[in-house]
LUMLUM-806458 format. One line per field, with one value per residue (C-alpha): residue in three letters; z, x, y. Coordinates in pm, 1 decimal. Example, Ala and Ser with C-alpha at 12.3 -4.5 7.8 and 13.67 -1.06 7.14 Angstrom:
res: c(ALA:SER)
up: c(780.0:714.0)
east: c(1230.0:1367.0)
north: c(-450.0:-106.0)
% end
This chain:
res: c(GLN:VAL:GLN:LEU:VAL:GLU:SER:GLY:GLY:GLY:LEU:VAL:GLN:PRO:GLY:GLY:SER:LEU:ARG:LEU:SER:CYS:VAL:ALA:SER:GLY:SER:LEU:SER:MET:LEU:ASN:TYR:MET:GLY:TRP:TYR:ARG:GLN:ALA:PRO:GLY:LYS:GLN:ARG:GLU:MET:VAL:ALA:THR:MET:SER:PRO:GLY:GLY:HIS:ILE:ASN:TYR:ALA:ASP:ALA:ALA:LYS:ASP:ARG:PHE:THR:ILE:SER:ARG:ASN:ALA:ARG:ASN:THR:LEU:TYR:LEU:GLN:MET:ASN:ARG:LEU:THR:PRO:GLU:ASP:THR:ALA:VAL:TYR:TYR:CYS:LYS:MET:ILE:ILE:GLY:ARG:GLU:TYR:TRP:GLY:GLN:GLY:THR:GLN:VAL:THR:VAL:SER:SER)
up: c(22306.9:22474.8:22489.5:22702.0:22608.4:22844.2:22747.3:22882.1:23149.6:23179.5:23391.5:23553.6:23820.5:24155.3:24122.9:23758.3:23575.8:23349.6:23173.9:23130.5:22865.9:22836.5:22501.1:22494.1:22179.8:22128.4:22233.3:22547.5:22554.3:22879.4:23047.7:23417.0:23580.6:23494.5:23707.1:23746.7:23976.2:24051.6:24184.4:24329.8:24365.7:24654.9:24719.6:24639.3:24358.3:24488.4:24360.2:24250.7:24102.9:23973.2:23763.9:23698.4:23358.5:23527.0:23629.3:23997.2:24087.7:24376.6:24462.5:24693.5:24965.6:24802.7:24476.8:24608.1:24501.7:24273.2:24026.6:23800.0:23629.7:23317.6:22995.9:22649.7:22478.6:22297.8:22436.8:22625.9:22999.0:23132.0:23451.4:23490.4:23759.3:23904.2:24178.0:24146.4:24422.4:24432.5:24623.8:24305.4:24127.2:24014.6:23719.5:23648.1:23518.3:23361.7:23459.0:23306.0:23376.8:23056.6:23126.5:23295.4:23425.8:23185.8:23262.6:23050.0:23036.5:23251.9:23199.0:23413.8:23597.6:23762.0:23967.4:24037.7:24026.2)
east: c(21736.1:21725.7:21421.9:21390.2:21146.9:21081.7:20937.9:20906.6:20644.2:20337.6:20143.7:20341.1:20265.4:20441.6:20782.1:20809.7:21057.4:21055.2:21323.5:21269.7:21449.3:21508.8:21626.2:21780.8:21781.0:22008.2:22364.7:22484.1:22822.7:22740.9:22585.5:22670.8:22384.9:22138.8:21875.6:21546.0:21274.6:20924.0:20602.4:20329.9:19971.7:19944.6:20317.9:20608.8:20848.0:21144.6:21484.8:21523.3:21873.8:22131.7:22446.2:22722.8:22894.5:23195.6:22986.0:22925.7:22590.8:22357.2:22039.3:21752.1:21718.3:21399.3:21587.1:21905.7:21958.9:21652.8:21706.4:22002.2:22071.5:22287.5:22346.2:22466.2:22751.3:22521.6:22206.8:21999.2:21959.1:21808.7:21650.9:21626.4:21371.6:21345.9:21134.5:20877.3:20622.4:20297.0:20488.0:20685.9:20371.0:20434.5:20505.6:20876.9:21064.6:21404.0:21605.5:21923.9:22123.8:22274.7:22351.7:22011.9:21759.8:21550.4:21270.3:21090.6:20714.1:20709.4:20608.9:20354.0:20458.1:20180.9:20256.8:19943.8:19808.6)
north: c(-3706.2:-4046.0:-4273.1:-4585.8:-4861.5:-5152.1:-5488.5:-5839.0:-5795.1:-6010.2:-6254.2:-6533.5:-6790.4:-6782.9:-6942.9:-6847.2:-6627.2:-6324.7:-6127.1:-5757.1:-5555.3:-5182.7:-5055.4:-4710.7:-4499.9:-4205.9:-4145.7:-4323.1:-4155.0:-3974.1:-4277.3:-4291.8:-4482.3:-4760.9:-4918.1:-5095.1:-4966.8:-5083.4:-4941.0:-5157.1:-5028.4:-4786.6:-4787.9:-4561.8:-4640.7:-4838.0:-4937.5:-5298.9:-5311.8:-5068.1:-5090.8:-4842.0:-4825.5:-4982.4:-5280.7:-5211.3:-5367.9:-5307.9:-5498.2:-5425.8:-5687.9:-5817.3:-5880.0:-6040.6:-6402.3:-6393.3:-6108.9:-6034.3:-5704.3:-5703.7:-5517.9:-5595.2:-5415.8:-5179.5:-5025.9:-5280.0:-5326.1:-5648.2:-5772.8:-6147.9:-6228.5:-6578.8:-6737.4:-6462.7:-6411.3:-6214.0:-5944.5:-5879.0:-5760.4:-5404.0:-5180.5:-5206.4:-4903.5:-4860.3:-4552.8:-4418.9:-4106.7:-3976.9:-3616.9:-3608.6:-3858.6:-4064.0:-4309.8:-4561.6:-4594.6:-4906.8:-5267.2:-5449.8:-5762.7:-5961.6:-6269.3:-6466.7:-6818.5)
% end
Protein backbone atom coordinates (compact mmCIF):
# COMPACT_ATOMS: atom_id res chain seq x y z
CA GLN A 1 0.00 0.00 0.00
CA VAL A 2 1.30 3.43 -0.96
CA GLN A 3 0.67 6.63 0.99
CA LEU A 4 1.47 10.14 -0.21
CA VAL A 5 2.01 12.97 2.25
CA GLU A 6 2.35 16.56 1.05
CA SER A 7 3.93 19.40 2.99
CA GLY A 8 5.31 22.86 2.43
CA GLY A 9 2.16 24.87 1.90
CA GLY A 10 1.36 28.05 3.73
CA LEU A 11 0.68 31.75 3.46
CA VAL A 12 2.99 33.75 1.23
CA GLN A 13 2.93 37.26 -0.18
CA PRO A 14 2.56 37.87 -3.90
CA GLY A 15 5.91 37.45 -5.58
CA GLY A 16 7.10 34.98 -2.97
CA SER A 17 8.14 31.36 -3.25
CA LEU A 18 7.24 28.02 -1.72
CA ARG A 19 8.53 24.51 -2.16
CA LEU A 20 6.08 21.68 -1.81
CA SER A 21 7.15 18.14 -1.01
CA CYS A 22 5.36 14.84 -1.47
CA VAL A 23 6.80 11.86 0.34
CA ALA A 24 5.70 8.45 -0.86
CA SER A 25 5.77 5.43 1.42
CA GLY A 26 5.65 1.89 0.18
CA SER A 27 7.14 0.28 -2.88
CA LEU A 28 7.64 2.50 -5.92
CA SER A 29 8.78 -0.30 -8.20
CA MET A 30 5.70 0.08 -10.41
CA LEU A 31 5.83 3.88 -10.52
CA ASN A 32 4.86 5.22 -13.93
CA TYR A 33 3.47 8.70 -13.30
CA MET A 34 3.97 11.60 -10.87
CA GLY A 35 2.30 14.94 -10.79
CA TRP A 36 1.08 17.97 -8.93
CA TYR A 37 -2.49 19.19 -9.19
CA ARG A 38 -4.38 22.00 -7.53
CA GLN A 39 -7.94 22.92 -6.73
CA ALA A 40 -9.01 26.46 -6.02
CA PRO A 41 -12.30 27.22 -4.22
CA GLY A 42 -15.24 26.72 -6.54
CA LYS A 43 -13.08 25.34 -9.34
CA GLN A 44 -12.24 21.92 -10.68
CA ARG A 45 -8.96 20.23 -9.87
CA GLU A 46 -6.37 21.01 -12.53
CA MET A 47 -2.98 19.70 -13.52
CA VAL A 48 -0.01 21.86 -12.57
CA ALA A 49 3.00 19.74 -13.55
CA THR A 50 3.73 16.12 -14.32
CA MET A 51 6.84 13.97 -14.58
CA SER A 52 7.38 10.50 -15.97
CA PRO A 53 9.89 8.12 -14.37
CA GLY A 54 12.08 8.73 -17.40
CA GLY A 55 12.12 12.44 -16.65
CA HIS A 56 9.69 13.78 -19.24
CA ILE A 57 8.08 16.90 -17.76
CA ASN A 58 4.93 18.74 -18.66
CA TYR A 59 3.66 22.02 -17.22
CA ALA A 60 0.33 23.76 -17.34
CA ASP A 61 0.54 27.14 -19.04
CA ALA A 62 -0.02 28.87 -15.70
CA ALA A 63 3.02 27.09 -14.23
CA LYS A 64 5.52 27.49 -17.07
CA ASP A 65 8.57 29.60 -16.24
CA ARG A 66 7.52 29.91 -12.58
CA PHE A 67 7.18 26.38 -11.22
CA THR A 68 9.64 23.48 -11.31
CA ILE A 69 8.79 19.85 -10.69
CA SER A 70 11.56 17.51 -9.56
CA ARG A 71 12.19 14.39 -7.55
CA ASN A 72 14.97 12.95 -5.50
CA ALA A 73 16.46 9.52 -6.05
CA ARG A 74 14.29 7.92 -3.44
CA ASN A 75 10.68 8.74 -2.74
CA THR A 76 10.08 12.48 -2.73
CA LEU A 77 8.47 14.65 -5.38
CA TYR A 78 8.91 18.42 -5.22
CA LEU A 79 7.25 21.49 -6.65
CA GLN A 80 9.25 24.70 -6.48
CA MET A 81 6.91 27.64 -6.96
CA ASN A 82 8.29 31.12 -7.64
CA ARG A 83 6.70 34.50 -8.36
CA LEU A 84 3.45 33.38 -6.78
CA THR A 85 0.27 35.33 -7.43
CA PRO A 86 -3.12 35.29 -5.69
CA GLU A 87 -4.38 33.17 -8.60
CA ASP A 88 -2.11 30.38 -7.37
CA THR A 89 -4.11 30.09 -4.15
CA ALA A 90 -5.42 26.54 -3.96
CA VAL A 91 -5.05 23.19 -2.28
CA TYR A 92 -2.16 21.41 -3.96
CA TYR A 93 -2.25 17.64 -4.36
CA CYS A 94 0.38 15.10 -5.24
CA LYS A 95 -0.64 12.22 -7.51
CA MET A 96 1.27 9.08 -8.37
CA ILE A 97 0.33 6.06 -10.43
CA ILE A 98 1.91 2.97 -8.95
CA GLY A 99 -0.13 0.12 -10.29
CA ARG A 100 -3.13 2.32 -9.54
CA GLU A 101 -3.79 5.97 -8.81
CA TYR A 102 -2.83 7.46 -5.46
CA TRP A 103 -3.47 10.97 -4.13
CA GLY A 104 -2.15 12.81 -1.14
CA GLN A 105 -4.34 14.70 1.30
CA GLY A 106 -3.38 18.10 -0.09
CA THR A 107 -1.56 21.13 1.26
CA GLN A 108 -3.03 24.63 1.29
CA VAL A 109 -1.22 27.41 -0.51
CA THR A 110 -2.51 30.92 0.06
CA VAL A 111 -1.00 33.87 -1.74
CA SER A 112 -2.13 37.13 -0.21
CA SER A 113 -0.77 40.42 1.02
